[in-house]
Structures are given as structure tokens and as C-alpha cells.
N, CA, C and O atoms as a GROMACS GRO file, in nm:
protein
  436
    1MET      N    1  11.039   1.696   8.097
    1MET     CA    2  11.136   1.705   7.988
    1MET      C    3  11.174   1.566   7.938
    1MET      O    4  11.205   1.550   7.820
    2ARG      N    5  11.172   1.468   8.023
    2ARG     CA    6  11.209   1.333   7.981
    2ARG      C    7  11.109   1.276   7.881
    2ARG      O    8  11.147   1.195   7.796
    3ARG      N    9  10.983   1.314   7.890
    3ARG     CA   10  10.884   1.263   7.797
    3ARG      C   11  10.902   1.323   7.658
    3ARG      O   12  10.860   1.263   7.559
    4ILE      N   13  10.960   1.437   7.650
    4ILE     CA   14  10.982   1.501   7.521
    4ILE      C   15  11.098   1.433   7.447
    4ILE      O   16  11.098   1.430   7.324
    5THR      N   17  11.193   1.380   7.517
    5THR     CA   18  11.310   1.320   7.455
    5THR      C   19  11.274   1.207   7.359
    5THR      O   20  11.324   1.208   7.247
    6PRO      N   21  11.189   1.109   7.396
    6PRO     CA   22  11.154   1.006   7.298
    6PRO      C   23  11.082   1.064   7.175
    6PRO      O   24  11.103   1.018   7.063
    7LEU      N   25  11.000   1.165   7.196
    7LEU     CA   26  10.932   1.228   7.085
    7LEU      C   27  11.034   1.296   6.994
    7LEU      O   28  11.024   1.288   6.872
    8LEU      N   29  11.130   1.364   7.053
    8LEU     CA   30  11.235   1.430   6.976
    8LEU      C   31  11.316   1.329   6.896
    8LEU      O   32  11.349   1.353   6.780
    9VAL      N   33  11.347   1.216   6.957
    9VAL     CA   34  11.422   1.111   6.886
    9VAL      C   35  11.340   1.060   6.769
    9VAL      O   36  11.394   1.040   6.660
   10PHE      N   37  11.211   1.039   6.790
   10PHE     CA   38  11.124   0.993   6.682
   10PHE      C   39  11.123   1.092   6.566
   10PHE      O   40  11.132   1.052   6.450
   11ILE      N   41  11.112   1.219   6.598
   11ILE     CA   42  11.109   1.323   6.494
   11ILE      C   43  11.240   1.324   6.416
   11ILE      O   44  11.239   1.337   6.293
   12LEU      N   45  11.350   1.313   6.485
   12LEU     CA   46  11.480   1.313   6.417
   12LEU      C   47  11.496   1.191   6.328
   12LEU      O   48  11.548   1.201   6.217
   13VAL      N   49  11.451   1.076   6.375
   13VAL     CA   50  11.460   0.955   6.294
   13VAL      C   51  11.370   0.968   6.171
   13VAL      O   52  11.410   0.931   6.061
   14ALA      N   53  11.250   1.021   6.190
   14ALA     CA   54  11.158   1.039   6.078
   14ALA      C   55  11.215   1.137   5.977
   14ALA      O   56  11.203   1.116   5.856
   15ALA      N   57  11.277   1.243   6.024
   15ALA     CA   58  11.337   1.342   5.934
   15ALA      C   59  11.453   1.280   5.856
   15ALA      O   60  11.470   1.309   5.738
   16GLY      N   61  11.531   1.196   5.920
   16GLY     CA   62  11.641   1.128   5.853
   16GLY      C   63  11.591   1.033   5.747
   16GLY      O   64  11.652   1.022   5.641
   17THR      N   65  11.481   0.965   5.774
   17THR     CA   66  11.422   0.875   5.676
   17THR      C   67  11.369   0.953   5.557
   17THR      O   68  11.387   0.911   5.442
   18ALA      N   69  11.307   1.066   5.581
   18ALA     CA   70  11.256   1.149   5.472
   18ALA      C   71  11.372   1.202   5.387
   18ALA      O   72  11.361   1.208   5.265
   19ALA      N   73  11.480   1.240   5.451
   19ALA     CA   74  11.596   1.289   5.377
   19ALA      C   75  11.655   1.179   5.290
   19ALA      O   76  11.697   1.204   5.178
   20ALA      N   77  11.659   1.057   5.343
   20ALA     CA   78  11.710   0.945   5.265
   20ALA      C   79  11.621   0.919   5.144
   20ALA      O   80  11.671   0.885   5.037
   21ALA      N   81  11.491   0.933   5.160
   21ALA     CA   82  11.399   0.914   5.048
   21ALA      C   83  11.419   1.023   4.944
   21ALA      O   84  11.410   0.997   4.825
   22GLU      N   85  11.445   1.146   4.988
   22GLU     CA   86  11.469   1.256   4.895
   22GLU      C   87  11.598   1.235   4.817
   22GLU      O   88  11.608   1.279   4.703
   23ASP      N   89  11.696   1.169   4.877
   23ASP     CA   90  11.823   1.145   4.809
   23ASP      C   91  11.803   1.060   4.684
   23ASP      O   92  11.882   1.068   4.590
   24ALA      N   93  11.697   0.979   4.681
   24ALA     CA   94  11.670   0.895   4.565
   24ALA      C   95  11.615   0.977   4.449
   24ALA      O   96  11.620   0.932   4.334
   25ALA      N   97  11.564   1.096   4.477
   25ALA     CA   98  11.508   1.180   4.371
   25ALA      C   99  11.622   1.249   4.296
   25ALA      O  100  11.734   1.260   4.344
   26LEU      N  101  11.589   1.296   4.178
   26LEU     CA  102  11.687   1.367   4.098
   26LEU      C  103  11.701   1.510   4.147
   26LEU      O  104  11.604   1.572   4.190
   27ASN      N  105  11.822   1.563   4.139
   27ASN     CA  106  11.843   1.701   4.179
   27ASN      C  107  11.823   1.793   4.057
   27ASN      O  108  11.801   1.745   3.946
   28ALA      N  109  11.832   1.923   4.080
   28ALA     CA  110  11.806   2.021   3.974
   28ALA      C  111  11.904   2.007   3.858
   28ALA      O  112  11.866   2.025   3.742
   29THR      N  113  12.028   1.975   3.887
   29THR     CA  114  12.128   1.956   3.781
   29THR      C  115  12.091   1.836   3.694
   29THR      O  116  12.106   1.840   3.572
   30ASP      N  117  12.044   1.728   3.758
   30ASP     CA  118  12.002   1.609   3.683
   30ASP      C  119  11.885   1.643   3.591
   30ASP      O  120  11.883   1.601   3.475
   31VAL      N  121  11.789   1.719   3.642
   31VAL     CA  122  11.671   1.755   3.564
   31VAL      C  123  11.712   1.842   3.445
   31VAL      O  124  11.660   1.825   3.335
   32ARG      N  125  11.805   1.935   3.466
   32ARG     CA  126  11.854   2.019   3.356
   32ARG      C  127  11.923   1.933   3.250
   32ARG      O  128  11.905   1.955   3.130
   33TYR      N  129  12.001   1.835   3.295
   33TYR     CA  130  12.068   1.747   3.199
   33TYR      C  131  11.966   1.668   3.118
   33TYR      O  132  11.980   1.654   2.996
   34LEU      N  133  11.863   1.617   3.185
   34LEU     CA  134  11.760   1.541   3.113
   34LEU      C  135  11.689   1.628   3.010
   34LEU      O  136  11.652   1.579   2.903
   35LYS      N  137  11.672   1.756   3.041
   35LYS     CA  138  11.610   1.848   2.944
   35LYS      C  139  11.696   1.861   2.820
   35LYS      O  140  11.643   1.874   2.709
   36THR      N  141  11.830   1.859   2.835
   36THR     CA  142  11.917   1.867   2.718
   36THR      C  143  11.901   1.744   2.629
   36THR      O  144  11.931   1.749   2.509
   37LEU      N  145  11.854   1.634   2.687
   37LEU     CA  146  11.830   1.512   2.610
   37LEU      C  147  11.687   1.506   2.556
   37LEU      O  148  11.650   1.412   2.486
   38GLY      N  149  11.607   1.608   2.588
   38GLY     CA  150  11.470   1.610   2.542
   38GLY      C  151  11.372   1.539   2.633
   38GLY      O  152  11.259   1.510   2.592
   39GLN      N  153  11.412   1.510   2.754
   39GLN     CA  154  11.327   1.440   2.851
   39GLN      C  155  11.280   1.538   2.957
   39GLN      O  156  11.361   1.597   3.028
   40SER      N  157  11.148   1.557   2.968
   40SER     CA  158  11.097   1.646   3.071
   40SER      C  159  11.073   1.567   3.200
   40SER      O  160  11.057   1.445   3.198
   41GLN      N  161  11.070   1.638   3.309
   41GLN     CA  162  11.048   1.575   3.437
   41GLN      C  163  10.906   1.515   3.443
   41GLN      O  164  10.886   1.410   3.503
   42SER      N  165  10.810   1.582   3.382
   42SER     CA  166  10.673   1.530   3.383
   42SER      C  167  10.662   1.401   3.302
   42SER      O  168  10.588   1.311   3.340
   43GLU      N  169  10.735   1.391   3.192
   43GLU     CA  170  10.735   1.267   3.114
   43GLU      C  171  10.797   1.153   3.194
   43GLU      O  172  10.748   1.040   3.192
   44LEU      N  173  10.904   1.185   3.265
   44LEU     CA  174  10.969   1.084   3.347
   44LEU      C  175  10.876   1.037   3.458
   44LEU      O  176  10.863   0.917   3.482
   45GLN      N  177  10.812   1.131   3.526
   45GLN     CA  178  10.722   1.095   3.636
   45GLN      C  179  10.600   1.018   3.586
   45GLN      O  180  10.544   0.938   3.660
   46ALA      N  181  10.558   1.042   3.463
   46ALA     CA  182  10.444   0.968   3.406
   46ALA      C  183  10.476   0.819   3.395
   46ALA      O  184  10.384   0.736   3.397
   47ASN      N  185  10.604   0.784   3.384
   47ASN     CA  186  10.645   0.644   3.378
   47ASN      C  187  10.659   0.580   3.516
   47ASN      O  188  10.693   0.462   3.528
   48ARG      N  189  10.633   0.658   3.620
   48ARG     CA  190  10.634   0.613   3.758
   48ARG      C  191  10.760   0.534   3.796
   48ARG      O  192  10.751   0.418   3.838
   49PRO      N  193  10.877   0.596   3.780
   49PRO     CA  194  11.000   0.526   3.817
   49PRO      C  195  11.006   0.502   3.968
   49PRO      O  196  10.960   0.584   4.046
   50THR      N  197  11.064   0.391   4.005
   50THR     CA  198  11.080   0.360   4.147
   50THR      C  199  11.196   0.443   4.202
   50THR      O  200  11.276   0.496   4.125
   51PRO      N  201  11.206   0.454   4.334
   51PRO     CA  202  11.322   0.525   4.392
   51PRO      C  203  11.455   0.463   4.349
   51PRO      O  204  11.553   0.534   4.330
   52ALA      N  205  11.459   0.332   4.335
   52ALA     CA  206  11.583   0.267   4.290
   52ALA      C  207  11.617   0.308   4.147
   52ALA      O  208  11.734   0.327   4.114
   53MET      N  209  11.516   0.320   4.063
   53MET     CA  210  11.540   0.363   3.924
   53MET      C  211  11.590   0.507   3.921
   53MET      O  212  11.683   0.539   3.846
   54LEU      N  213  11.530   0.593   4.002
   54LEU     CA  214  11.576   0.732   4.007
   54LEU      C  215  11.719   0.742   4.057
   54LEU      O  216  11.797   0.823   4.008
   55GLN      N  217  11.752   0.658   4.154
   55GLN     CA  218  11.889   0.657   4.206
   55GLN      C  219  11.987   0.613   4.098
   55GLN      O  220  12.094   0.673   4.082
   56ARG      N  221  11.950   0.509   4.023
   56ARG     CA  222  12.037   0.460   3.916
   56ARG      C  223  12.052   0.566   3.806
   56ARG      O  224  12.160   0.584   3.751
   57LEU      N  225  11.942   0.635   3.774
   57LEU     CA  226  11.947   0.742   3.674
   57LEU      C  227  12.041   0.853   3.720
   57LEU      O  228  12.121   0.904   3.642
   58HIS      N  229  12.030   0.890   3.847
   58HIS     CA  230  12.120   0.991   3.904
   58HIS      C  231  12.266   0.946   3.891
   58HIS      O  232  12.353   1.026   3.856
   59GLU      N  233  12.292   0.820   3.921
   59GLU     CA  234  12.429   0.768   3.912
   59GLU      C  235  12.481   0.772   3.769
   59GLU      O  236  12.597   0.806   3.746
   60LEU      N  237  12.396   0.737   3.673
   60LEU     CA  238  12.439   0.741   3.533
   60LEU      C  239  12.468   0.883   3.487
   60LEU      O  240  12.566   0.907   3.416
   61ILE      N  241  12.384   0.976   3.527
   61ILE     CA  242  12.405   1.117   3.487
   61ILE      C  243  12.534   1.170   3.546
   61ILE      O  244  12.602   1.251   3.482
   62ASN      N  245  12.569   1.128   3.666
   62ASN     CA  246  12.686   1.180   3.737
   62ASN      C  247  12.803   1.082   3.739
   62ASN      O  248  12.891   1.094   3.824
   63ASP      N  249  12.806   0.988   3.649
   63ASP     CA  250  12.912   0.888   3.645
   63ASP      C  251  13.045   0.954   3.608
   63ASP      O  252  13.057   1.011   3.499
   64PRO      N  253  13.146   0.947   3.697
   64PRO     CA  254  13.274   1.010   3.666
   64PRO      C  255  13.343   0.950   3.543
   64PRO      O  256  13.422   1.018   3.477
   65ALA      N  257  13.313   0.825   3.512
   65ALA     CA  258  13.375   0.762   3.396
   65ALA      C  259  13.328   0.820   3.264
   65ALA      O  260  13.396   0.806   3.162
   66THR      N  261  13.212   0.885   3.263
   66THR     CA  262  13.160   0.941   3.138
   66THR      C  263  13.155   1.093   3.138
   66THR      O  264  13.099   1.153   3.046
   67GLN      N  265  13.212   1.157   3.239
   67GLN     CA  266  13.208   1.303   3.245
   67GLN      C  267  13.279   1.367   3.126
   67GLN      O  268  13.237   1.473   3.079
   68GLN      N  269  13.384   1.307   3.077
   68GLN     CA  270  13.457   1.360   2.961
   68GLN      C  271  13.412   1.296   2.830
   68GLN      O  272  13.470   1.322   2.725
   69LYS      N  273  13.308   1.212   2.838
   69LYS     CA  274  13.255   1.144   2.720
   69LYS      C  275  13.105   1.170   2.711
   69LYS      O  276  13.025   1.083   2.745
   70PRO      N  277  13.066   1.288   2.665
   70PRO     CA  278  12.924   1.325   2.667
   70PRO      C  279  12.836   1.231   2.585
   70PRO      O  280  12.721   1.206   2.623
   71ARG      N  281  12.887   1.179   2.475
   71ARG     CA  282  12.806   1.087   2.393
   71ARG      C  283  12.782   0.956   2.468
   71ARG      O  284  12.671   0.903   2.465
   72ALA      N  285  12.884   0.904   2.534
   72ALA     CA  286  12.868   0.779   2.608
   72ALA      C  287  12.770   0.798   2.724
   72ALA      O  288  12.689   0.710   2.752
   73ARG      N  289  12.779   0.913   2.790
   73ARG     CA  290  12.687   0.940   2.901
   73ARG      C  291  12.544   0.952   2.850
   73ARG      O  292  12.452   0.895   2.908
   74ALA      N  293  12.525   1.025   2.741
   74ALA     CA  294  12.391   1.042   2.684
   74ALA      C  295  12.334   0.907   2.641
   74ALA      O  296  12.215   0.880   2.662
   75ASP      N  297  12.417   0.822   2.582
   75ASP     CA  298  12.370   0.690   2.540
   75ASP      C  299  12.327   0.606   2.660
   75ASP      O  300  12.222   0.541   2.656
   76ALA      N  301  12.407   0.607   2.765
   76ALA     CA  302  12.374   0.529   2.885
   76ALA      C  303  12.246   0.580   2.950
   76ALA      O  304  12.161   0.501   2.991
   77VAL      N  305  12.231   0.710   2.959
   77VAL     CA  306  12.112   0.768   3.020
   77VAL      C  307  11.989   0.739   2.935
   77VAL      O  308  11.885   0.703   2.988
   78ASN      N  309  12.000   0.754   2.803
   78ASN     CA  310  11.887   0.726   2.715
   78ASN      C  311  11.847   0.580   2.719
   78ASN      O  312  11.728   0.548   2.716
   79ARG      N  313  11.944   0.489   2.727
   79ARG     CA  314  11.912   0.346   2.740
   79ARG      C  315  11.834   0.320   2.868
   79ARG      O  316  11.738   0.243   2.869
   80PHE      N  317  11.877   0.384   2.977
   80PHE     CA  318  11.807   0.362   3.104
   80PHE      C  319  11.669   0.427   3.103
   80PHE      O  320  11.576   0.371   3.162
   81LEU      N  321  11.653   0.542   3.040
   81LEU     CA  322  11.521   0.602   3.025
   81LEU      C  323  11.428   0.510   2.946
   81LEU      O  324  11.310   0.497   2.978
   82ASP      N  325  11.484   0.445   2.842
   82ASP     CA  326  11.406   0.347   2.767
   82ASP      C  327  11.365   0.230   2.856
   82ASP      O  328  11.253   0.179   2.845
   83HIS      N  329  11.456   0.188   2.943
   83HIS     CA  330  11.426   0.078   3.036
   83HIS      C  331  11.312   0.118   3.131
   83HIS      O  332  11.222   0.038   3.156
   84ILE      N  333  11.317   0.239   3.182
   84ILE     CA  334  11.211   0.287   3.273
   84ILE      C  335  11.077   0.287   3.199
   84ILE      O  336  10.976   0.243   3.254
   85ASN      N  337  11.077   0.336   3.076
   85ASN     CA  338  10.954   0.339   2.997
   85ASN      C  339  10.904   0.198   2.967
   85ASN      O  340  10.785   0.171   2.978
   86ALA      N  341  10.994   0.109   2.930
   86ALA     CA  342  10.956  -0.029   2.900
   86ALA      C  343  10.899  -0.099   3.023
   86ALA      O  344  10.802  -0.174   3.014
   87GLN      N  345  10.960  -0.076   3.138
   87GLN     CA  346  10.912  -0.136   3.263
   87GLN      C  347  10.771  -0.086   3.294
   87GLN      O  348  10.686  -0.164   3.336
   88PHE      N  349  10.746   0.043   3.273
   88PHE     CA  350  10.613   0.097   3.297
   88PHE      C  351  10.510   0.033   3.203
   88PHE      O  352  10.402  -0.006   3.246
   89ILE      N  353  10.545   0.022   3.075
   89ILE     CA  354  10.453  -0.038   2.979
   89ILE      C  355  10.426  -0.184   3.015
   89ILE      O  356  10.312  -0.229   3.013
   90TRP      N  357  10.532  -0.257   3.049
   90TRP     CA  358  10.517  -0.398   3.086
   90TRP      C  359  10.424  -0.411   3.208
   90TRP      O  360  10.333  -0.493   3.208
   91CYS      N  361  10.449  -0.332   3.309
   91CYS     CA  362  10.370  -0.342   3.432
   91CYS      C  363  10.227  -0.294   3.414
   91CYS      O  364  10.137  -0.339   3.484
   92THR      N  365  10.205  -0.203   3.320
   92THR     CA  366  10.069  -0.161   3.289
   92THR      C  367   9.993  -0.276   3.225
   92THR      O  368   9.875  -0.298   3.254
   93ASP      N  369  10.061  -0.349   3.137
   93ASP     CA  370   9.998  -0.462   3.068
   93ASP      C  371   9.994  -0.590   3.152
   93ASP      O  372   9.910  -0.677   3.128
   94HIS      N  373  10.085  -0.603   3.248
   94HIS     CA  374  10.098  -0.726   3.328
   94HIS      C  375  10.105  -0.691   3.477
   94HIS      O  376  10.209  -0.713   3.540
   95PRO      N  377   9.998  -0.639   3.534
   95PRO     CA  378  10.002  -0.593   3.673
   95PRO      C  379  10.028  -0.704   3.775
   95PRO      O  380  10.071  -0.676   3.887
   96ALA      N  381  10.004  -0.829   3.739
   96ALA     CA  382  10.025  -0.938   3.834
   96ALA      C  383  10.170  -0.987   3.835
   96ALA      O  384  10.206  -1.073   3.916
   97ASP      N  385  10.253  -0.934   3.748
   97ASP     CA  386  10.393  -0.977   3.742
   97ASP      C  387  10.463  -0.947   3.873
   97ASP      O  388  10.438  -0.843   3.935
   98LYS      N  389  10.551  -1.036   3.915
   98LYS     CA  390  10.620  -1.019   4.045
   98LYS      C  391  10.711  -0.898   4.047
   98LYS      O  392  10.738  -0.844   4.155
   99ASP      N  393  10.759  -0.852   3.933
   99ASP     CA  394  10.847  -0.735   3.928
   99ASP      C  395  10.770  -0.603   3.924
   99ASP      O  396  10.831  -0.497   3.914
  100CYS      N  397  10.638  -0.609   3.933
  100CYS     CA  398  10.555  -0.489   3.919
  100CYS      C  399  10.490  -0.446   4.049
  100CYS      O  400  10.390  -0.375   4.047
  101GLU      N  401  10.543  -0.488   4.161
  101GLU     CA  402  10.484  -0.453   4.291
  101GLU      C  403  10.481  -0.300   4.311
  101GLU      O  404  10.385  -0.248   4.368
  102ALA      N  405  10.583  -0.231   4.266
  102ALA     CA  406  10.591  -0.086   4.288
  102ALA      C  407  10.488  -0.011   4.205
  102ALA      O  408  10.460   0.106   4.234
  103TYR      N  409  10.432  -0.074   4.104
  103TYR     CA  410  10.336  -0.007   4.017
  103TYR      C  411  10.192  -0.030   4.059
  103TYR      O  412  10.101   0.034   4.005
  104LYS      N  413  10.170  -0.119   4.155
  104LYS     CA  414  10.035  -0.147   4.199
  104LYS      C  415   9.983  -0.035   4.286
  104LYS      O  416  10.056   0.023   4.367
  105ALA      N  417   9.857  -0.006   4.270
  105ALA     CA  418   9.793   0.096   4.354
  105ALA      C  419   9.776   0.039   4.494
  105ALA      O  420   9.748  -0.080   4.510
  106PRO      N  421   9.793   0.122   4.597
  106PRO     CA  422   9.775   0.073   4.733
  106PRO      C  423   9.631   0.028   4.754
  106PRO      O  424   9.537   0.088   4.700
  107ALA      N  425   9.614  -0.077   4.832
  107ALA     CA  426   9.480  -0.129   4.860
  107ALA      C  427   9.402  -0.027   4.944
  107ALA      O  428   9.454   0.029   5.040
  108SER      N  429   9.278  -0.007   4.905
  108SER     CA  430   9.196   0.087   4.982
  108SER      C  431   9.138   0.016   5.103
  108SER      O  432   9.107  -0.103   5.096
  109PRO      N  433   9.122   0.088   5.215
  109PRO     CA  434   9.075   0.023   5.338
  109PRO      C  435   8.931  -0.015   5.333
  109PRO      O  436   8.878  -0.070   5.430
   0.00000   0.00000   0.00000
């Protein structure tokens, strides 16, 4: 039984890491809100946003300061969607740029 304990700890840590990575993704409410702005999830994923970008987008969509100001929230979200798209275009054209590490394909073995 003692040999199973380290394995169990590893599994729990791995599960916690996976959950933390999922937290960076948008939830169903966020996706519905983006649809009201005319942004589909497939269009967003085509721009290959980083987990940090998705987290920031989630924060903008759920910002308590703009909950009663739908126009301000839509403007902030649309500006950030434009930023995600611009970053993707820049990194597609300039793959050697230091800010484009997340857009590089993993090296094949």
C-alpha cells in the first residue's frame, strides 16, 4: 500500500495541474457572450490565443466594473479580440520574434 501512495499523490498533482490549465479556457457563458458579439469559438481558436490571453478575455467578459455598462464591456472585449488577432498575424509573419514563442510549432524529435 505504501507504493501506491506516491503514485496517488502524482495523480492528484497532475489532476490539479490539468484543472488549473482548464481554468484558463473560456466557460460556456463566455462563449455565449462572444457569440452575441459575432465571434465564434472556432474563429477565436484559429487565432491560437495563449492561455494568458484566454484568461484576460475571461476577465474582461466578467469584469464587475462593466456589468452594468454593456457597451463599455463590448468595446473592451472587442479591442482585446482585435489584439489577439493582431498578435496572431504578427507572429505568423514574424515567427522569430521573441514574443511569438507560444505560436511556434513544437520541435519534432
